[in-house]
VEXDOKE-382739 format. One record per residue (C-alpha): residue number from 1; z, x, y. Coordinates in steps of 0.02 Angstrom, whole numbers, plus 50000, padded with zeros to 5 digits. Each point is the difference from the previous one (the first is absolute). Example, Ala and Ser with C-alpha at 12.3 -4.5 7.8 and 13.67 -1.06 7.14 Angstrom:
<r resi="1" pz="50390" px="50615" py="49775"/>
<r resi="2" pz="49967" px="50069" py="50172"/>
// end
This chain:
<r resi="1" pz="48259" px="49200" py="44493"/>
<r resi="2" pz="50102" px="50075" py="50127"/>
<r resi="3" pz="50138" px="49923" py="50122"/>
<r resi="4" pz="49960" px="50039" py="50186"/>
<r resi="5" pz="50156" px="49996" py="50101"/>
<r resi="6" pz="49943" px="50036" py="50166"/>
<r resi="7" pz="49820" px="49928" py="50048"/>
<r resi="8" pz="50005" px="50050" py="50179"/>
<r resi="9" pz="49814" px="50078" py="49976"/>
<r resi="10" pz="49944" px="49833" py="49908"/>
<r resi="11" pz="50050" px="49922" py="50145"/>
<r resi="12" pz="49929" px="50101" py="50147"/>
<r resi="13" pz="49841" px="49992" py="49898"/>
<r resi="14" pz="50008" px="49809" py="49998"/>
<r resi="15" pz="50058" px="49979" py="50176"/>
<r resi="16" pz="49810" px="50069" py="50055"/>
<r resi="17" pz="49920" px="49856" py="49898"/>
<r resi="18" pz="50056" px="49837" py="50062"/>
<r resi="19" pz="49979" px="49875" py="49859"/>
<r resi="20" pz="49985" px="50044" py="49838"/>
<r resi="21" pz="49879" px="49953" py="49862"/>
<r resi="22" pz="49932" px="50074" py="49831"/>
<r resi="23" pz="49894" px="50132" py="50013"/>
<r resi="24" pz="49939" px="50151" py="49936"/>
<r resi="25" pz="49869" px="50159" py="50079"/>
<r resi="26" pz="49929" px="50149" py="49951"/>
<r resi="27" pz="49850" px="50126" py="49999"/>
<r resi="28" pz="49837" px="49959" py="49949"/>
<r resi="29" pz="49823" px="50094" py="50019"/>
<r resi="30" pz="50005" px="50130" py="50124"/>
<r resi="31" pz="49828" px="49951" py="50056"/>
<r resi="32" pz="50048" px="49846" py="50066"/>
<r resi="33" pz="50044" px="49945" py="50178"/>
<r resi="34" pz="50188" px="50002" py="50000"/>
<r resi="35" pz="50020" px="49801" py="50037"/>
<r resi="36" pz="49878" px="49991" py="49856"/>
<r resi="37" pz="50136" px="50097" py="49881"/>
<r resi="38" pz="50118" px="49890" py="50042"/>
<r resi="39" pz="49919" px="49846" py="49957"/>
<r resi="40" pz="49947" px="50087" py="49838"/>
<r resi="41" pz="50199" px="49990" py="49962"/>
<r resi="42" pz="50011" px="49821" py="50064"/>
<r resi="43" pz="49859" px="49944" py="49860"/>
<r resi="44" pz="50091" px="50099" py="49872"/>
<r resi="45" pz="50139" px="49923" py="50036"/>
<r resi="46" pz="49954" px="49825" py="50003"/>
<r resi="47" pz="49906" px="50023" py="49843"/>
<r resi="48" pz="50043" px="49882" py="49847"/>
<r resi="49" pz="50034" px="50118" py="49882"/>
<r resi="50" pz="50108" px="50101" py="50108"/>
<r resi="51" pz="50202" px="49977" py="49952"/>
<r resi="52" pz="50148" px="49986" py="50113"/>
<r resi="53" pz="50112" px="50093" py="49925"/>
<r resi="54" pz="50073" px="50180" py="50029"/>
<r resi="55" pz="49890" px="50101" py="49891"/>
<r resi="56" pz="49835" px="49880" py="50070"/>
<r resi="57" pz="50031" px="50106" py="50159"/>
<r resi="58" pz="49941" px="50170" py="49895"/>
<r resi="59" pz="49811" px="49909" py="50005"/>
<r resi="60" pz="50014" px="50022" py="50179"/>
<r resi="61" pz="49903" px="50163" py="50047"/>
<r resi="62" pz="50056" px="50149" py="50128"/>
<r resi="63" pz="50193" px="49944" py="49997"/>
<r resi="64" pz="50116" px="50106" py="49944"/>
<r resi="65" pz="50169" px="49913" py="49945"/>
<r resi="66" pz="50186" px="50042" py="49982"/>
<r resi="67" pz="50042" px="50032" py="49830"/>
<r resi="68" pz="50108" px="49827" py="50002"/>
<r resi="69" pz="50010" px="49825" py="50043"/>
<r resi="70" pz="50183" px="50003" py="50076"/>
<r resi="71" pz="50103" px="49831" py="50009"/>
<r resi="72" pz="50072" px="49951" py="50180"/>
<r resi="73" pz="50190" px="49981" py="50026"/>
<r resi="74" pz="49950" px="49868" py="50131"/>
<r resi="75" pz="49841" px="49903" py="49978"/>
<r resi="76" pz="49875" px="49983" py="50128"/>
<r resi="77" pz="49968" px="49877" py="50106"/>
<r resi="78" pz="49817" px="49983" py="49929"/>
<r resi="79" pz="50111" px="49951" py="49835"/>
<r resi="80" pz="49958" px="50183" py="49898"/>
<r resi="81" pz="50144" px="50056" py="49929"/>
<r resi="82" pz="49912" px="50160" py="49928"/>
<r resi="83" pz="49877" px="50097" py="50081"/>
<r resi="84" pz="49880" px="50181" py="49967"/>
<r resi="85" pz="49953" px="50107" py="50154"/>
<r resi="86" pz="49822" px="50094" py="49993"/>
<r resi="87" pz="49879" px="50102" py="50107"/>
<r resi="88" pz="49827" px="49995" py="50018"/>
<r resi="89" pz="49853" px="50071" py="50105"/>
<r resi="90" pz="49859" px="49899" py="50064"/>
<r resi="91" pz="49861" px="50087" py="50073"/>
<r resi="92" pz="50105" px="50132" py="50061"/>
<r resi="93" pz="50152" px="49881" py="50042"/>
<r resi="94" pz="50180" px="50004" py="49943"/>
<r resi="95" pz="50043" px="49844" py="49951"/>
<r resi="96" pz="50196" px="49947" py="49945"/>
<r resi="97" pz="50004" px="49861" py="49861"/>
<r resi="98" pz="50145" px="49907" py="49960"/>
<r resi="99" pz="49998" px="49862" py="49872"/>
<r resi="100" pz="50142" px="49866" py="49970"/>
<r resi="101" pz="50021" px="49893" py="49886"/>
<r resi="102" pz="50107" px="49920" py="49825"/>
<r resi="103" pz="50044" px="50113" py="49836"/>
<r resi="104" pz="49821" px="49986" py="49939"/>
<r resi="105" pz="49903" px="49930" py="50111"/>
<r resi="106" pz="49918" px="50058" py="50176"/>
<r resi="107" pz="50032" px="49894" py="50147"/>
<r resi="108" pz="49982" px="50093" py="50154"/>
<r resi="109" pz="49883" px="50160" py="50048"/>
<r resi="110" pz="50037" px="50072" py="50187"/>
<r resi="111" pz="49879" px="50124" py="50060"/>
<r resi="112" pz="50009" px="50113" py="50160"/>
<r resi="113" pz="49863" px="50097" py="50059"/>
<r resi="114" pz="50073" px="50133" py="50110"/>
<r resi="115" pz="49858" px="50064" py="50043"/>
<r resi="116" pz="49822" px="49956" py="50108"/>
<r resi="117" pz="49979" px="49803" py="49952"/>
<r resi="118" pz="49877" px="49930" py="49916"/>
<r resi="119" pz="49977" px="49854" py="50120"/>
<r resi="120" pz="50032" px="49828" py="49971"/>
<r resi="121" pz="49801" px="49967" py="50056"/>
<r resi="122" pz="49919" px="50109" py="49903"/>
<r resi="123" pz="50126" px="49947" py="49833"/>
<r resi="124" pz="49935" px="49819" py="50039"/>
<r resi="125" pz="49832" px="50046" py="49977"/>
<r resi="126" pz="50028" px="50093" py="49852"/>
<r resi="127" pz="50083" px="49854" py="49921"/>
<r resi="128" pz="49832" px="49909" py="50051"/>
<r resi="129" pz="49880" px="50120" py="49927"/>
<r resi="130" pz="50108" px="49990" py="49842"/>
<r resi="131" pz="49976" px="49797" py="50003"/>
<r resi="132" pz="50181" px="49972" py="50009"/>
<r resi="133" pz="49997" px="49873" py="50138"/>
<r resi="134" pz="50139" px="50023" py="50112"/>
<r resi="135" pz="50075" px="49869" py="50081"/>
<r resi="136" pz="50134" px="50005" py="50146"/>
<r resi="137" pz="50137" px="49914" py="49923"/>
<r resi="138" pz="50142" px="50038" py="50085"/>
<r resi="139" pz="49995" px="50084" py="50205"/>
<r resi="140" pz="50127" px="50047" py="50136"/>
<r resi="141" pz="50005" px="49870" py="50160"/>
<r resi="142" pz="49925" px="50051" py="50132"/>
<r resi="143" pz="50059" px="50152" py="50089"/>
<r resi="144" pz="50088" px="50045" py="49855"/>
<r resi="145" pz="49959" px="50158" py="49894"/>
<r resi="146" pz="50037" px="50035" py="49835"/>
<r resi="147" pz="49909" px="49957" py="49833"/>
<r resi="148" pz="49846" px="49895" py="49930"/>
<r resi="149" pz="49997" px="49928" py="49839"/>
<r resi="150" pz="49831" px="49982" py="49897"/>
<r resi="151" pz="49961" px="49873" py="49852"/>
<r resi="152" pz="49894" px="50101" py="49898"/>
<r resi="153" pz="49884" px="49898" py="49869"/>
<r resi="154" pz="49853" px="50039" py="49870"/>
<r resi="155" pz="49920" px="49930" py="49835"/>
<r resi="156" pz="50041" px="50139" py="49902"/>
<r resi="157" pz="50157" px="50068" py="50053"/>
<r resi="158" pz="50172" px="49926" py="50021"/>
<r resi="159" pz="50055" px="49918" py="50162"/>
<r resi="160" pz="50120" px="50102" py="50129"/>
<r resi="161" pz="50061" px="50035" py="50177"/>
<r resi="162" pz="49999" px="50145" py="50104"/>
<r resi="163" pz="50083" px="50029" py="50149"/>
<r resi="164" pz="49971" px="50122" py="50133"/>
<r resi="165" pz="50129" px="50082" py="50121"/>
<r resi="166" pz="49958" px="50072" py="50157"/>
<r resi="167" pz="50140" px="49998" py="50105"/>
<r resi="168" pz="50172" px="50063" py="49948"/>
<r resi="169" pz="50142" px="49932" py="50119"/>
<r resi="170" pz="49861" px="50012" py="50164"/>
<r resi="171" pz="49918" px="50185" py="49924"/>
<r resi="172" pz="49860" px="50018" py="49921"/>
<r resi="173" pz="50013" px="50017" py="49816"/>
<r resi="174" pz="49889" px="49963" py="49816"/>
<r resi="175" pz="50067" px="49893" py="49862"/>
<r resi="176" pz="49898" px="49919" py="49865"/>
<r resi="177" pz="50075" px="49893" py="49877"/>
<r resi="178" pz="49927" px="49903" py="49859"/>
<r resi="179" pz="50051" px="49848" py="49901"/>
<r resi="180" pz="49946" px="49929" py="49855"/>
<r resi="181" pz="49958" px="49795" py="50014"/>
<r resi="182" pz="49975" px="49893" py="50130"/>
<r resi="183" pz="50171" px="49947" py="50057"/>
<r resi="184" pz="50053" px="50094" py="50163"/>
<r resi="185" pz="50158" px="50101" py="49992"/>
<r resi="186" pz="50155" px="49940" py="50082"/>
<r resi="187" pz="50046" px="50046" py="50177"/>
<r resi="188" pz="50163" px="50047" py="50045"/>
<r resi="189" pz="50108" px="49881" py="50112"/>
<r resi="190" pz="49991" px="50093" py="50166"/>
<r resi="191" pz="49802" px="50009" py="49957"/>
<r resi="192" pz="49943" px="49811" py="49984"/>
<r resi="193" pz="50002" px="49953" py="50190"/>
<r resi="194" pz="49874" px="50176" py="50008"/>
<r resi="195" pz="49866" px="49964" py="49877"/>
<r resi="196" pz="49859" px="49853" py="49973"/>
<r resi="197" pz="49921" px="49937" py="49876"/>
<r resi="198" pz="49889" px="49908" py="50108"/>
<r resi="199" pz="49856" px="50148" py="50026"/>
<r resi="200" pz="49828" px="49922" py="49980"/>
<r resi="201" pz="49887" px="50056" py="50169"/>
<r resi="202" pz="50067" px="49849" py="50136"/>
<r resi="203" pz="50164" px="49977" py="49911"/>
<r resi="204" pz="50171" px="49970" py="50091"/>
<r resi="205" pz="50091" px="50118" py="49921"/>
<r resi="206" pz="50165" px="49911" py="49962"/>
<r resi="207" pz="50157" px="50075" py="49945"/>
<r resi="208" pz="50017" px="49997" py="49808"/>
<r resi="209" pz="50175" px="49936" py="50071"/>
<r resi="210" pz="50117" px="49998" py="50131"/>
<r resi="211" pz="50125" px="49951" py="49924"/>
<r resi="212" pz="50097" px="50125" py="49843"/>
<r resi="213" pz="50033" px="49918" py="49843"/>
<r resi="214" pz="50159" px="49979" py="50009"/>
<r resi="215" pz="49985" px="49925" py="50155"/>
<r resi="216" pz="49884" px="49872" py="49945"/>
<r resi="217" pz="50113" px="49953" py="49851"/>
<r resi="218" pz="50120" px="49975" py="50119"/>
<r resi="219" pz="49906" px="49865" py="50081"/>
<r resi="220" pz="49986" px="49915" py="49829"/>
<r resi="221" pz="50178" px="49998" py="49948"/>
<r resi="222" pz="50029" px="49912" py="50173"/>
<r resi="223" pz="49854" px="49877" py="49962"/>
<r resi="224" pz="50073" px="49962" py="49834"/>
<r resi="225" pz="50158" px="49945" py="50050"/>
<r resi="226" pz="50019" px="49806" py="49998"/>
<r resi="227" pz="50017" px="49924" py="50182"/>
<r resi="228" pz="50166" px="49930" py="50049"/>
<r resi="229" pz="49927" px="49835" py="50054"/>
<r resi="230" pz="49893" px="49969" py="49859"/>
<r resi="231" pz="50056" px="50002" py="49789"/>
<r resi="232" pz="50111" px="50090" py="49946"/>
<r resi="233" pz="49867" px="50089" py="49864"/>
<r resi="234" pz="49818" px="50007" py="50022"/>
<r resi="235" pz="49872" px="49914" py="49882"/>
<r resi="236" pz="49865" px="50102" py="49909"/>
<r resi="237" pz="49845" px="49934" py="50122"/>
<r resi="238" pz="50142" px="50053" py="50157"/>
<r resi="239" pz="49991" px="50163" py="49939"/>
<r resi="240" pz="49829" px="50018" py="49951"/>
<r resi="241" pz="49973" px="49953" py="50185"/>
<r resi="242" pz="50127" px="50133" py="50073"/>
<r resi="243" pz="49934" px="50148" py="50107"/>
<r resi="244" pz="50008" px="50114" py="49865"/>
<r resi="245" pz="49842" px="50058" py="49939"/>
<r resi="246" pz="50042" px="49982" py="49813"/>
<r resi="247" pz="49873" px="49972" py="49883"/>
<r resi="248" pz="50074" px="49886" py="49874"/>
<r resi="249" pz="49929" px="49972" py="49827"/>
<r resi="250" pz="49900" px="49847" py="49981"/>
<r resi="251" pz="50093" px="49856" py="49918"/>
<r resi="252" pz="50187" px="49899" py="50028"/>
<r resi="253" pz="50136" px="50115" py="49946"/>
<r resi="254" pz="50029" px="50016" py="49811"/>
<r resi="255" pz="50152" px="50045" py="49908"/>
<r resi="256" pz="50037" px="50180" py="49985"/>
<r resi="257" pz="50142" px="50104" py="49944"/>
<r resi="258" pz="50079" px="50083" py="50141"/>
<r resi="259" pz="50185" px="50035" py="49926"/>
<r resi="260" pz="49936" px="50196" py="49967"/>
<r resi="261" pz="50023" px="49994" py="50203"/>
<r resi="262" pz="50150" px="50099" py="50059"/>
<r resi="263" pz="50081" px="49843" py="50073"/>
<r resi="264" pz="49938" px="49921" py="49831"/>
<r resi="265" pz="49912" px="49860" py="50082"/>
<r resi="266" pz="50016" px="49805" py="49894"/>
<r resi="267" pz="49866" px="49909" py="50086"/>
<r resi="268" pz="49882" px="49911" py="49892"/>
<r resi="269" pz="49822" px="50019" py="50096"/>
<r resi="270" pz="49929" px="50163" py="50091"/>
<r resi="271" pz="49832" px="50043" py="50094"/>
<r resi="272" pz="49934" px="50174" py="50000"/>
<r resi="273" pz="49903" px="50072" py="50138"/>
<r resi="274" pz="49965" px="50176" py="50096"/>
<r resi="275" pz="49977" px="50050" py="50168"/>
<r resi="276" pz="49967" px="50165" py="50099"/>
<r resi="277" pz="50068" px="50032" py="50172"/>
<r resi="278" pz="49948" px="50143" py="50113"/>
<r resi="279" pz="49909" px="50058" py="49839"/>
<r resi="280" pz="50160" px="50012" py="49908"/>
<r resi="281" pz="49993" px="49891" py="49838"/>
<r resi="282" pz="50134" px="49877" py="49920"/>
<r resi="283" pz="50022" px="49883" py="49839"/>
<r resi="284" pz="50085" px="49839" py="50055"/>
<r resi="285" pz="50071" px="49858" py="49893"/>
<r resi="286" pz="50058" px="49838" py="50081"/>
<r resi="287" pz="50136" px="49914" py="49873"/>
<r resi="288" pz="50073" px="49822" py="50009"/>
<r resi="289" pz="50032" px="49823" py="49952"/>
<r resi="290" pz="49808" px="49884" py="49984"/>
<r resi="291" pz="50033" px="49951" py="50172"/>
<r resi="292" pz="50101" px="50131" py="50100"/>
<r resi="293" pz="49972" px="50186" py="50028"/>
<r resi="294" pz="50159" px="50104" py="49965"/>
<r resi="295" pz="49969" px="50171" py="49969"/>
<r resi="296" pz="49850" px="50118" py="50067"/>
<r resi="297" pz="50001" px="50182" py="49956"/>
<r resi="298" pz="49896" px="50156" py="50061"/>
<r resi="299" pz="49960" px="50140" py="49897"/>
<r resi="300" pz="49913" px="50148" py="50075"/>
<r resi="301" pz="49880" px="50089" py="49905"/>
<r resi="302" pz="49978" px="50171" py="50053"/>
<r resi="303" pz="50140" px="50119" py="50085"/>
<r resi="304" pz="50003" px="50034" py="50194"/>
<r resi="305" pz="50106" px="50123" py="50120"/>
<r resi="306" pz="50170" px="49972" py="50015"/>
<r resi="307" pz="50063" px="49960" py="50170"/>
<r resi="308" pz="49948" px="49823" py="50019"/>
<r resi="309" pz="50143" px="49855" py="50037"/>
<r resi="310" pz="49904" px="49840" py="49960"/>
<r resi="311" pz="50161" px="49888" py="50025"/>
<r resi="312" pz="50038" px="50078" py="50178"/>
<r resi="313" pz="49830" px="49951" py="50045"/>
<r resi="314" pz="50048" px="49801" py="49926"/>
<r resi="315" pz="50140" px="50027" py="50126"/>
<r resi="316" pz="49911" px="50037" py="50133"/>
<r resi="317" pz="49913" px="49841" py="49965"/>
<r resi="318" pz="50177" px="49915" py="50037"/>
<r resi="319" pz="50061" px="49971" py="49832"/>
<r resi="320" pz="50186" px="50055" py="49987"/>
<r resi="321" pz="50010" px="50132" py="49834"/>
<r resi="322" pz="50152" px="50018" py="49929"/>
<r resi="323" pz="50028" px="50120" py="49834"/>
<r resi="324" pz="50092" px="49876" py="49862"/>
<r resi="325" pz="50005" px="50091" py="49849"/>
<r resi="326" pz="49931" px="50170" py="49940"/>
<r resi="327" pz="49966" px="50001" py="49816"/>
<r resi="328" pz="50038" px="50161" py="49873"/>
<r resi="329" pz="50006" px="50178" py="50062"/>
<r resi="330" pz="49871" px="50066" py="49938"/>
<r resi="331" pz="49917" px="50202" py="50051"/>
<r resi="332" pz="49805" px="49946" py="50022"/>
<r resi="333" pz="49997" px="49805" py="50053"/>
<r resi="334" pz="50113" px="49869" py="50123"/>
<r resi="335" pz="50013" px="49812" py="49975"/>
<r resi="336" pz="50077" px="49941" py="50146"/>
<r resi="337" pz="49980" px="49807" py="50027"/>
<r resi="338" pz="50039" px="49940" py="50185"/>
<r resi="339" pz="50019" px="49837" py="50093"/>
<r resi="340" pz="49856" px="49933" py="50115"/>
<r resi="341" pz="50068" px="49877" py="50125"/>
<r resi="342" pz="49929" px="49928" py="50167"/>
<r resi="343" pz="50026" px="49850" py="50111"/>
<r resi="344" pz="49822" px="49941" py="49970"/>
<r resi="345" pz="50006" px="50043" py="49801"/>
<r resi="346" pz="50076" px="49942" py="49845"/>
<r resi="347" pz="50123" px="50142" py="49936"/>
<r resi="348" pz="49908" px="50094" py="49851"/>
<r resi="349" pz="50043" px="50169" py="49912"/>
<r resi="350" pz="49893" px="50148" py="49979"/>
<r resi="351" pz="50039" px="50137" py="49853"/>
<r resi="352" pz="49902" px="50160" py="50076"/>
<r resi="353" pz="49987" px="50117" py="49848"/>
<r resi="354" pz="49928" px="50205" py="50041"/>
<r resi="355" pz="49964" px="50114" py="49857"/>
<r resi="356" pz="49994" px="50171" py="50070"/>
<r resi="357" pz="49894" px="50141" py="49938"/>
<r resi="358" pz="50001" px="50143" py="50113"/>
<r resi="359" pz="49936" px="49957" py="50155"/>
<r resi="360" pz="49911" px="49861" py="49958"/>
<r resi="361" pz="50089" px="49822" py="49963"/>
<r resi="362" pz="49931" px="49855" py="49915"/>
<r resi="363" pz="50069" px="49811" py="50068"/>
<r resi="364" pz="50034" px="49836" py="49910"/>
<r resi="365" pz="50063" px="49860" py="50092"/>
<r resi="366" pz="50091" px="49833" py="49911"/>
<r resi="367" pz="50025" px="49850" py="50148"/>
<r resi="368" pz="50105" px="49855" py="49947"/>
<r resi="369" pz="49945" px="49857" py="50117"/>
<r resi="370" pz="50131" px="49900" py="49943"/>
<r resi="371" pz="50142" px="50126" py="50083"/>
<r resi="372" pz="50101" px="50012" py="49844"/>
<r resi="373" pz="50056" px="50175" py="49892"/>
<r resi="374" pz="49943" px="50027" py="49807"/>
<r resi="375" pz="50126" px="50012" py="49900"/>
<r resi="376" pz="50120" px="50176" py="50026"/>
<r resi="377" pz="49970" px="50158" py="49891"/>
<r resi="378" pz="50161" px="50056" py="49959"/>
<r resi="379" pz="49958" px="50154" py="50069"/>
<r resi="380" pz="49948" px="49939" py="50195"/>
<r resi="381" pz="50080" px="50055" py="50140"/>
<r resi="382" pz="50066" px="49897" py="50137"/>
<r resi="383" pz="49963" px="50069" py="50194"/>
<r resi="384" pz="50112" px="50159" py="50028"/>
<r resi="385" pz="50048" px="50021" py="49821"/>
<r resi="386" pz="49935" px="50174" py="49915"/>
<r resi="387" pz="49875" px="50035" py="50136"/>
<r resi="388" pz="49942" px="49831" py="50001"/>
<r resi="389" pz="49928" px="49996" py="50208"/>
// end
């Protein structure tokens, strides 16, 4: 595999397909209508014996692929760190194909049609004729234009999702993307308020989220802080009743060894759970004594684009956020502690850990509700010292 030092051409291509989804398209029999040829390629991709690796792409007829898969210096917003480019001709239409994925697995393939459009209505009719039962699963809000996502189901094929884009920044265009499985691809944060997943006839189209993931997480951070007028720490039943949307695993807190944590958590019991905020998934652990909750941990399960400022949103909600300690100097991550204080809440500490990978980051947070800091590492730095700011 070669390394791509400049992927401007790739980014330009991807920009014309608003949301990535895993896809493969190519050419089929010339006697079929153009849209039927596209759908034949969809069914090839959804076949149960289709292998989603880079060599498997060779099964798709009509696509001419570049000689090698390319490793990207910066992973893309869809999580792909490798790419393979190609071109295809379907019914006289010239198509640009860009696939992205991991080292051994194809994750996303983008297709741009720069010729006469196949047409969304004709493609849907062809899907129905192929017994793929397209179901509109995500759609633009009223007055918006962009991309529609359809779930595809057939008794003898794998399920998939086909997205059809007909508008690129207000201009007509056509992008087709196919993904394997029932789960819709994640939207980028700026797109959450532009699309709905209530798309059936007569349904009120409500935005996927009017808050970005870090904005909702900031709300939750404030919600878990103990009230200045109440007990110093929550009990476990109070934690379960807070407005956090966390799904806690059943049963009381259980003995758990958390000494592997960065702060060497010595609490004797813990409760695990999970939560999704505006399509961003976190695993969650709360630890403490059998009667009190002391620490809460949020660990992001994927990555997202740089540029968010979750603690800035916490500050906007009336909580004073002050840097109190920086972790060891690393080239690919930061681990900083901040105090959280306000007149209405008891003091707490929060560690923000950010792992950097090109233009993508992964966040994790540790909230110490008793306001204490963990034992200091000899490599830790005070504010203003050795770049701690």
